C-alpha positions as YAML, in Angstrom:
chain: A
units: angstrom
residues:
- id: 1
  name: MET
  ca: [-13.05, 18.39, 17.82]
- id: 2
  name: ASP
  ca: [-12.30, 15.15, 19.80]
- id: 3
  name: ASN
  ca: [-15.90, 15.15, 21.07]
- id: 4
  name: PHE
  ca: [-17.14, 14.55, 17.54]
- id: 5
  name: VAL
  ca: [-15.53, 11.19, 17.60]
- id: 6
  name: LYS
  ca: [-18.11, 10.00, 20.20]
- id: 7
  name: LEU
  ca: [-21.23, 8.33, 18.77]
- id: 8
  name: ALA
  ca: [-24.43, 10.29, 19.24]
- id: 9
  name: THR
  ca: [-27.20, 7.80, 19.86]
- id: 10
  name: ASN
  ca: [-30.10, 10.20, 20.13]
- id: 11
  name: ARG
  ca: [-30.90, 13.79, 19.28]
- id: 12
  name: ASN
  ca: [-30.14, 15.19, 22.74]
- id: 13
  name: SER
  ca: [-26.62, 13.57, 22.69]
- id: 14
  name: LEU
  ca: [-25.91, 14.85, 19.33]
- id: 15
  name: LYS
  ca: [-26.82, 18.48, 20.22]
- id: 16
  name: SER
  ca: [-24.67, 18.27, 23.35]
- id: 17
  name: LEU
  ca: [-21.79, 17.23, 21.14]
- id: 18
  name: VAL
  ca: [-22.10, 20.17, 18.78]
- id: 19
  name: LYS
  ca: [-23.68, 22.89, 21.02]
- id: 20
  name: ASP
  ca: [-20.51, 25.09, 20.97]
- id: 21
  name: PHE
  ca: [-20.13, 24.69, 17.21]
- id: 22
  name: TYR
  ca: [-23.36, 24.55, 15.21]
- id: 23
  name: ILE
  ca: [-26.36, 24.48, 17.57]
- id: 24
  name: ASP
  ca: [-28.07, 27.42, 15.78]
- id: 25
  name: GLU
  ca: [-28.05, 25.62, 12.59]
- id: 26
  name: LEU
  ca: [-29.18, 22.36, 14.13]
- id: 27
  name: GLU
  ca: [-32.25, 23.97, 15.66]
- id: 28
  name: ARG
  ca: [-33.69, 24.11, 12.19]
- id: 29
  name: PHE
  ca: [-33.82, 20.25, 12.14]
- id: 30
  name: SER
  ca: [-35.02, 19.65, 15.63]
- id: 31
  name: SER
  ca: [-38.81, 20.04, 15.18]
- id: 32
  name: GLU
  ca: [-39.67, 18.34, 11.90]
- id: 33
  name: GLU
  ca: [-36.53, 16.53, 10.37]
- id: 34
  name: ASN
  ca: [-35.21, 13.23, 11.74]
- id: 35
  name: LEU
  ca: [-31.94, 12.46, 13.34]
- id: 36
  name: ARG
  ca: [-30.39, 11.30, 9.96]
- id: 37
  name: ALA
  ca: [-30.71, 14.98, 8.69]
- id: 38
  name: GLU
  ca: [-28.79, 16.19, 11.80]
- id: 39
  name: PHE
  ca: [-26.11, 13.70, 11.16]
- id: 40
  name: TYR
  ca: [-25.88, 14.76, 7.58]
- id: 41
  name: PHE
  ca: [-25.66, 18.36, 8.54]
- id: 42
  name: LEU
  ca: [-22.84, 17.52, 11.15]
- id: 43
  name: TRP
  ca: [-20.92, 15.42, 8.74]
- id: 44
  name: SER
  ca: [-21.04, 18.15, 6.09]
- id: 45
  name: TYR
  ca: [-18.77, 20.37, 8.19]
- id: 46
  name: MET
  ca: [-16.30, 17.72, 9.00]
- id: 47
  name: ASN
  ca: [-13.29, 16.21, 7.22]
- id: 48
  name: PHE
  ca: [-12.58, 12.58, 7.79]
- id: 49
  name: SER
  ca: [-10.31, 9.93, 6.43]
- id: 50
  name: VAL
  ca: [-10.84, 6.40, 5.21]
- id: 51
  name: LEU
  ca: [-8.20, 3.85, 6.02]
- id: 52
  name: ALA
  ca: [-7.90, 0.37, 4.47]
- id: 53
  name: CYS
  ca: [-5.33, -2.27, 4.20]
- id: 54
  name: VAL
  ca: [-4.89, -4.75, 1.47]
- id: 55
  name: TYR
  ca: [-2.75, -7.76, 1.10]
- id: 56
  name: SER
  ca: [-2.03, -10.45, -1.51]
- id: 57
  name: ARG
  ca: [-5.20, -12.64, -0.86]
- id: 58
  name: ASP
  ca: [-7.66, -9.85, -1.09]
- id: 59
  name: ASN
  ca: [-10.09, -10.15, -4.05]
- id: 60
  name: ASP
  ca: [-9.63, -7.50, -6.57]
- id: 61
  name: ILE
  ca: [-13.21, -7.33, -7.56]
- id: 62
  name: TYR
  ca: [-14.38, -7.09, -3.91]
- id: 63
  name: PHE
  ca: [-11.75, -4.44, -3.46]
- id: 64
  name: SER
  ca: [-13.07, -2.33, -6.47]
- id: 65
  name: GLU
  ca: [-16.61, -2.76, -5.20]
- id: 66
  name: ALA
  ca: [-15.73, -1.56, -1.75]
- id: 67
  name: TYR
  ca: [-14.05, 1.50, -3.01]
- id: 68
  name: ASP
  ca: [-16.89, 2.22, -5.41]
- id: 69
  name: SER
  ca: [-19.23, 2.36, -2.48]
- id: 70
  name: VAL
  ca: [-16.98, 4.60, -0.44]
- id: 71
  name: LEU
  ca: [-16.55, 7.05, -3.37]
- id: 72
  name: ASN
  ca: [-20.44, 6.90, -4.43]
- id: 73
  name: GLN
  ca: [-21.77, 7.70, -1.02]
- id: 74
  name: THR
  ca: [-23.55, 10.88, 0.06]
- id: 75
  name: LEU
  ca: [-20.65, 12.09, 2.16]
- id: 76
  name: LEU
  ca: [-17.34, 11.77, 0.42]
- id: 77
  name: PRO
  ca: [-14.25, 11.29, 2.59]
- id: 78
  name: SER
  ca: [-11.64, 14.05, 2.39]
- id: 79
  name: GLU
  ca: [-8.89, 11.52, 1.97]
- id: 80
  name: ILE
  ca: [-8.31, 7.87, 1.50]
- id: 81
  name: VAL
  ca: [-5.22, 6.19, 2.97]
- id: 82
  name: LEU
  ca: [-4.55, 2.61, 1.52]
- id: 83
  name: VAL
  ca: [-1.74, 0.40, 2.97]
- id: 84
  name: VAL
  ca: [-0.60, -2.35, 0.64]
- id: 85
  name: ASP
  ca: [0.52, -4.87, 3.10]
- id: 86
  name: GLY
  ca: [3.46, -6.70, 1.05]
- id: 87
  name: PRO
  ca: [3.53, -7.78, -2.58]
- id: 88
  name: VAL
  ca: [0.07, -8.14, -4.23]
- id: 89
  name: PRO
  ca: [-1.01, -9.77, -7.54]
- id: 90
  name: SER
  ca: [-1.05, -7.62, -10.71]
- id: 91
  name: LYS
  ca: [-4.88, -7.69, -10.86]
- id: 92
  name: LEU
  ca: [-5.06, -6.06, -7.46]
- id: 93
  name: LYS
  ca: [-2.47, -3.48, -8.39]
- id: 94
  name: THR
  ca: [-4.58, -2.70, -11.41]
- id: 95
  name: SER
  ca: [-7.69, -2.26, -9.31]
- id: 96
  name: ILE
  ca: [-5.65, -0.04, -6.91]
- id: 97
  name: ALA
  ca: [-4.67, 2.16, -9.84]
- id: 98
  name: LYS
  ca: [-8.17, 2.42, -11.17]
- id: 99
  name: VAL
  ca: [-9.48, 3.40, -7.65]
- id: 100
  name: GLU
  ca: [-6.85, 5.98, -7.30]
- id: 101
  name: ILE
  ca: [-7.68, 7.69, -10.60]
- id: 102
  name: TYR
  ca: [-11.42, 7.55, -9.77]
- id: 103
  name: ALA
  ca: [-10.86, 9.06, -6.23]
- id: 104
  name: ARG
  ca: [-8.83, 11.87, -7.77]
- id: 105
  name: LYS
  ca: [-11.51, 12.64, -10.26]
- id: 106
  name: LYS
  ca: [-14.01, 12.93, -7.35]
- id: 107
  name: GLY
  ca: [-11.73, 15.31, -5.61]
- id: 108
  name: VAL
  ca: [-10.61, 12.98, -2.89]
- id: 109
  name: GLU
  ca: [-6.93, 12.99, -1.79]
- id: 110
  name: PHE
  ca: [-5.60, 9.37, -2.12]
- id: 111
  name: LYS
  ca: [-2.49, 8.09, -0.44]
- id: 112
  name: ILE
  ca: [-0.90, 4.64, -0.87]
- id: 113
  name: ILE
  ca: [1.52, 3.30, 1.50]
- id: 114
  name: TRP
  ca: [3.49, 0.33, 0.07]
- id: 115
  name: LEU
  ca: [4.97, -2.04, 2.69]
- id: 116
  name: THR
  ca: [7.72, -4.13, 1.15]
- id: 117
  name: GLN
  ca: [6.72, -7.28, 3.00]
- id: 118
  name: ASN
  ca: [3.53, -8.65, 4.76]
- id: 119
  name: MET
  ca: [3.69, -7.13, 8.22]
- id: 120
  name: GLY
  ca: [0.09, -8.24, 9.35]
- id: 121
  name: HIS
  ca: [-3.10, -6.33, 9.56]
- id: 122
  name: GLY
  ca: [-2.36, -4.68, 12.90]
- id: 123
  name: ILE
  ca: [0.95, -3.11, 11.82]
- id: 124
  name: ALA
  ca: [-0.32, -2.22, 8.49]
- id: 125
  name: ARG
  ca: [-3.41, -0.45, 10.09]
- id: 126
  name: GLN
  ca: [-1.20, 1.42, 12.55]
- id: 127
  name: THR
  ca: [1.09, 2.46, 9.77]
- id: 128
  name: GLY
  ca: [-2.00, 3.89, 7.90]
- id: 129
  name: LEU
  ca: [-3.27, 5.65, 10.91]
- id: 130
  name: LEU
  ca: [-0.11, 7.56, 11.26]
- id: 131
  name: GLN
  ca: [-0.56, 8.76, 7.72]
- id: 132
  name: CYS
  ca: [-4.07, 9.94, 8.20]
- id: 133
  name: THR
  ca: [-4.58, 13.73, 8.20]
- id: 134
  name: TYR
  ca: [-7.87, 13.93, 10.01]
- id: 135
  name: ASP
  ca: [-8.85, 12.99, 13.59]
- id: 136
  name: LEU
  ca: [-11.98, 11.14, 12.43]
- id: 137
  name: VAL
  ca: [-11.05, 7.88, 10.64]
- id: 138
  name: ALA
  ca: [-13.34, 5.36, 9.01]
- id: 139
  name: LEU
  ca: [-11.81, 2.01, 8.93]
- id: 140
  name: VAL
  ca: [-12.73, -0.11, 5.93]
- id: 141
  name: ASP
  ca: [-11.78, -3.60, 4.91]
- id: 142
  name: ALA
  ca: [-10.98, -4.47, 1.23]
- id: 143
  name: ASP
  ca: [-14.28, -6.40, 0.92]
- id: 144
  name: ASP
  ca: [-16.55, -3.90, 2.89]
- id: 145
  name: ILE
  ca: [-19.42, -2.24, 0.98]
- id: 146
  name: ASN
  ca: [-20.49, 0.95, 2.61]
- id: 147
  name: TYR
  ca: [-23.28, 3.44, 1.77]
- id: 148
  name: ILE
  ca: [-24.07, 6.48, 3.84]
...
């Protein structure tokens, strides 16, 4: 499965990545459908994690919008791992709680790792990576809006 992490830039490289797994199904798309359909097909068989880190200066509104975009995309993540890097304001805590409830309603596993003090983005991200269940991890900042 490590080969799936590589980015496929064209139809031939995508097929070479999945030839041992799903080549028969992908042949359905090769003549008429575009590359995007092939990617959707591939992703529908894969589990992936979303990892984000938040800290005290992150905006609670941007955070909510970022996770709204993650949870309303075509392909939902299998899990979300959120690292809270040190103490955060109550507004951000409220946003985190709302996002957790919404994620669980959508059937997405939600893990929160609370760091007692601000350790910096690198250590927070490494801590989160160690908690991710799946090999494929999408890194999201607290103010990113993503739609797939």
